[in-house]
C-alpha positions as CSV (number, residue, x, y, z in Angstrom):
1,X,22.3,86.8,111.7
2,X,25.7,85.9,110.4
3,X,28.7,87.5,112.2
4,X,30.6,90.1,110.2
5,X,34.3,90.5,109.6
6,X,36.0,93.7,108.2
7,X,39.5,93.3,106.7
8,X,41.2,96.7,106.5
9,X,43.9,95.8,103.9
10,X,46.8,97.9,102.8
11,X,49.1,96.6,100.0
12,X,49.6,97.9,96.5
13,X,49.9,94.6,94.6
14,X,47.2,91.9,94.2
15,X,50.1,89.5,93.7
16,X,51.7,90.2,97.0
17,X,52.0,87.8,100.0
18,X,49.8,90.2,101.9
19,X,47.2,89.7,99.3
20,X,47.5,85.9,99.6
21,X,47.1,86.2,103.4
22,X,44.0,88.4,102.9
23,X,42.6,85.9,100.4
24,X,43.0,83.0,102.8
25,X,41.2,84.9,105.5
26,X,38.3,85.8,103.1
27,X,38.0,82.2,101.9
28,X,38.2,80.5,105.3
29,X,35.9,83.0,107.1
30,X,33.3,82.9,104.4
31,X,33.4,79.1,104.5
32,X,32.5,79.4,108.2
33,X,29.5,81.5,107.4
34,X,30.9,85.0,108.2
35,X,30.0,88.0,106.1
36,X,33.4,89.3,105.0
37,X,34.0,92.9,103.8
38,X,37.4,94.1,102.6
39,X,38.4,97.7,102.6
40,X,41.2,97.6,100.0
41,X,42.7,101.0,100.8
42,X,45.0,101.4,97.8
43,X,42.4,100.2,95.3
44,X,39.9,102.6,96.9
45,X,42.5,105.4,96.7
46,X,41.6,106.1,100.3
47,X,42.7,109.6,101.4
48,X,45.4,109.3,104.1
49,X,45.5,113.0,105.1
50,X,43.4,114.6,107.8
51,X,42.0,117.8,106.3
52,X,39.2,120.3,106.2
53,X,37.8,118.3,103.3
54,X,36.7,115.5,105.7
55,X,33.9,117.8,106.9
56,X,30.9,118.9,104.9
57,X,29.4,122.1,106.1
58,X,30.4,124.7,108.6
59,X,33.2,124.5,111.1
60,X,33.0,125.1,114.8
61,X,35.9,127.5,114.5
62,X,37.0,128.9,111.1
63,X,39.9,130.8,112.6
64,X,41.8,127.8,114.2
65,X,41.2,124.4,112.7
66,X,41.4,121.7,115.4
67,X,40.9,118.4,113.6
68,X,39.8,116.3,116.6
69,X,37.2,118.8,117.8
70,X,35.9,119.5,114.4
71,X,35.6,115.8,113.4
72,X,33.7,114.9,116.6
73,X,31.3,117.8,116.0
74,X,30.9,116.7,112.4
75,X,30.2,113.1,113.5
76,X,27.5,114.4,115.9
77,X,26.0,116.6,113.2
78,X,26.2,113.9,110.5
79,X,28.4,116.1,108.3
80,X,31.4,113.9,107.8
81,X,32.6,113.2,104.3
82,X,31.0,110.1,102.6
83,X,34.2,108.0,102.5
84,X,34.5,108.3,106.3
85,X,30.8,107.5,106.9
86,X,31.1,104.4,104.7
87,X,34.1,103.1,106.7
88,X,32.4,103.9,110.0
89,X,29.4,101.9,108.9
90,X,31.6,98.9,108.2
91,X,33.1,99.2,111.6
92,X,29.7,99.4,113.3
93,X,28.6,96.2,111.5
94,X,31.8,94.2,112.2
95,X,32.2,91.7,115.0
96,X,35.9,91.4,114.1
97,X,38.3,93.7,112.4
98,X,41.5,92.4,110.9
99,X,44.2,94.9,109.9
100,X,46.3,93.3,107.1
101,X,49.5,95.1,106.1
102,X,53.3,95.1,105.7
103,X,55.1,96.6,108.6
104,X,56.5,100.0,107.5
105,X,58.9,101.8,109.8
106,X,57.8,99.7,112.8
107,X,54.1,100.7,112.2
108,X,51.3,100.6,109.6
109,X,51.6,102.1,106.1
110,X,50.6,105.7,105.9
111,X,47.4,104.9,104.1
112,X,46.3,102.7,107.0
113,X,47.4,105.3,109.5
114,X,45.2,107.7,107.6
115,X,42.3,105.2,107.9
116,X,42.8,105.1,111.7
117,X,43.1,108.8,112.0
118,X,40.1,109.7,109.9
119,X,37.7,106.8,110.8
120,X,38.4,106.1,114.5
121,X,37.5,109.6,115.7
122,X,36.3,111.1,119.0
123,X,32.7,110.4,119.7
124,X,32.4,107.6,117.2
125,X,35.3,105.5,118.5
126,X,36.1,106.9,122.0
127,X,35.5,109.6,124.6
128,X,36.9,110.4,128.0
129,X,34.1,108.3,129.5
130,X,34.3,105.5,126.9
131,X,37.9,104.3,126.5
132,X,39.9,101.1,127.4
133,X,37.8,98.7,129.5
134,X,34.7,100.8,128.9
135,X,35.5,101.6,125.3
136,X,32.9,102.1,122.6
137,X,33.9,98.8,120.9
138,X,34.2,96.6,124.0
139,X,31.9,94.0,122.4
140,X,34.0,93.8,119.2
141,X,37.3,92.0,118.5
142,X,40.3,93.3,116.5
143,X,43.7,92.0,115.5
144,X,46.8,92.9,113.5
145,X,48.0,90.5,110.8
146,X,51.2,91.7,109.1
147,X,54.4,90.8,107.3
148,X,57.9,92.0,108.2
149,X,61.0,92.5,106.2
150,X,63.1,91.3,109.1
151,X,63.7,87.8,110.5
152,X,62.1,87.0,113.8
153,X,65.4,87.1,115.8
154,X,65.9,90.8,114.9
155,X,62.7,91.6,116.9
156,X,63.7,89.8,120.0
157,X,64.8,91.7,123.2
158,X,68.4,90.9,122.2
159,X,67.8,91.6,118.5
160,X,69.0,94.7,116.7
161,X,65.4,96.0,116.2
162,X,64.4,95.5,119.8
163,X,61.5,93.7,121.4
164,X,58.5,93.3,119.1
165,X,56.2,93.6,122.1
166,X,57.4,97.2,122.5
167,X,56.8,97.8,118.7
168,X,53.2,96.5,119.0
169,X,52.2,98.4,122.1
170,X,51.2,101.7,120.4
171,X,48.9,100.0,117.9
172,X,47.5,97.3,120.1
173,X,47.1,99.3,123.3
174,X,47.1,102.9,122.1
175,X,44.7,102.3,119.2
176,X,42.7,99.1,119.5
177,X,42.4,98.6,123.3
178,X,42.0,102.4,123.7
179,X,38.8,102.1,121.6
180,X,37.7,99.2,123.7
181,X,38.3,96.3,121.2
182,X,39.1,92.9,122.6
183,X,42.5,92.5,121.0
184,X,43.4,89.1,119.6
185,X,47.1,88.0,119.5
186,X,48.7,89.2,116.3
187,X,49.5,87.1,113.3
188,X,53.0,87.8,112.2
189,X,54.6,86.5,109.0
190,X,58.3,86.9,109.5
191,X,60.3,87.9,106.4
192,X,58.2,86.1,103.7
193,X,60.1,87.8,100.9
194,X,63.3,86.0,102.0
195,X,61.6,82.6,102.4
196,X,61.4,79.8,99.9
197,X,58.0,79.0,98.4
198,X,57.4,76.0,100.6
199,X,57.8,78.1,103.7
200,X,55.5,80.8,102.5
201,X,52.9,78.1,101.7
202,X,53.3,76.7,105.2
203,X,52.7,80.2,106.6
204,X,49.5,80.5,104.7
205,X,48.3,77.0,105.8
206,X,49.1,77.9,109.5
207,X,47.0,81.1,109.1
208,X,44.1,79.1,107.6
209,X,44.2,76.7,110.5
210,X,44.2,79.5,113.0
211,X,41.2,81.2,111.4
212,X,39.1,78.1,112.1
213,X,39.0,78.9,115.8
214,X,39.9,82.6,115.7
215,X,36.6,83.9,117.3
216,X,37.0,81.6,120.3
217,X,40.6,82.7,121.1
218,X,41.4,84.4,124.4
219,X,42.2,88.1,123.9
220,X,45.4,89.7,125.0
221,X,45.4,91.1,128.6
222,X,45.7,94.7,129.4
223,X,45.8,96.7,132.7
224,X,42.3,97.2,134.1
225,X,41.1,100.7,134.3
226,X,40.1,99.9,137.8
227,X,43.7,100.1,138.8
228,X,43.8,103.8,137.9
229,X,42.5,107.0,139.4
230,X,40.4,108.1,136.5
231,X,40.3,111.8,137.5
232,X,42.2,114.9,136.5
233,X,43.1,115.4,140.2
234,X,44.6,111.9,140.2
235,X,46.3,112.4,136.9
236,X,44.8,109.1,135.5
237,X,47.6,107.3,137.3
238,X,47.8,104.0,139.2
239,X,46.1,104.0,142.6
240,X,48.9,103.9,145.3
241,X,47.6,100.6,146.6
242,X,47.7,99.1,143.1
243,X,51.3,100.2,142.7
244,X,52.3,98.9,146.1
245,X,50.6,95.5,145.4
246,X,53.0,95.1,142.4
247,X,56.1,95.6,144.4
248,X,56.6,91.9,145.0
249,X,55.9,90.9,141.4
250,X,58.9,90.0,139.2
251,X,57.4,91.8,136.1
252,X,55.6,95.0,135.4
253,X,51.8,95.0,134.8
254,X,52.0,95.4,131.0
255,X,54.5,96.3,128.3
256,X,53.7,100.0,128.8
257,X,53.0,99.9,132.6
258,X,56.4,98.3,133.4
259,X,56.9,100.2,136.7
260,X,60.7,100.0,136.1
261,X,60.5,96.2,136.2
262,X,61.2,93.6,133.4
263,X,58.5,93.5,130.8
264,X,56.0,90.6,131.1
265,X,57.3,88.1,128.5
266,X,55.5,88.2,125.1
267,X,52.8,90.3,126.7
268,X,51.7,91.7,123.2
269,X,52.0,88.3,121.5
270,X,49.9,85.9,123.5
271,X,47.3,85.9,126.2
272,X,48.4,84.3,129.5
273,X,46.7,81.0,130.3
274,X,43.4,81.7,132.1
275,X,43.9,85.5,132.0
276,X,45.6,87.5,134.7
277,X,44.3,89.0,137.9
278,X,43.5,92.7,137.7
279,X,43.7,92.8,133.9
280,X,41.2,92.9,131.0
């Protein structure tokens, strides 16, 4: 059976550079034999808000609406709204998910954040027992592909926007890795709106070349759950021996688990050669 790719795409214009990036991915991946599905969120008029309308039928508690609890119950009872069910089916069928978007306020556009909030819900995408290394989607891959309005130097550690690795941590660790995905290095198109046509063309060609070997790439490395005491008594914190072992290392474990040390260079941009001990 052919492998399947889902592209979750968020841009208003079919004439945009983001659209061109998406089209290159569709063309190249289909040429390789992948089944490619595109969720064009703006064209679909996908609802970004998390509301009572996401659930068909009765609530667990009509007095106090708790979205997370109600959505997990609705998922178990098969009473989610049809638009959410359709997107979850696409996720289940996908071997790889590519999120294609312009960077808005150091994150995804609201419509894509709505997709994340409404589709990747408790029970379906994660649970206390199934997260990070043991996540629901540990056999699937995912990646971010996005454009910026800023030049690359502005997102360096010495740049005015700060380190891009810090910017990427909430999405790549807090969303994708949290749900268990093997996270491929991001594809970043720096300031295409400010580049000449020849540079934009070269960007698309580079993306097309990368797509030829995308599925064989080494995922980014994250801290292994084995390093943590996964109990309420232990506070889900690093085991003391794991913390002590890192004392002689020049860098923290990850961008988020820095332990007061310098961040591992480009930790959220590329996988270390051969992986890293104690990481996933």
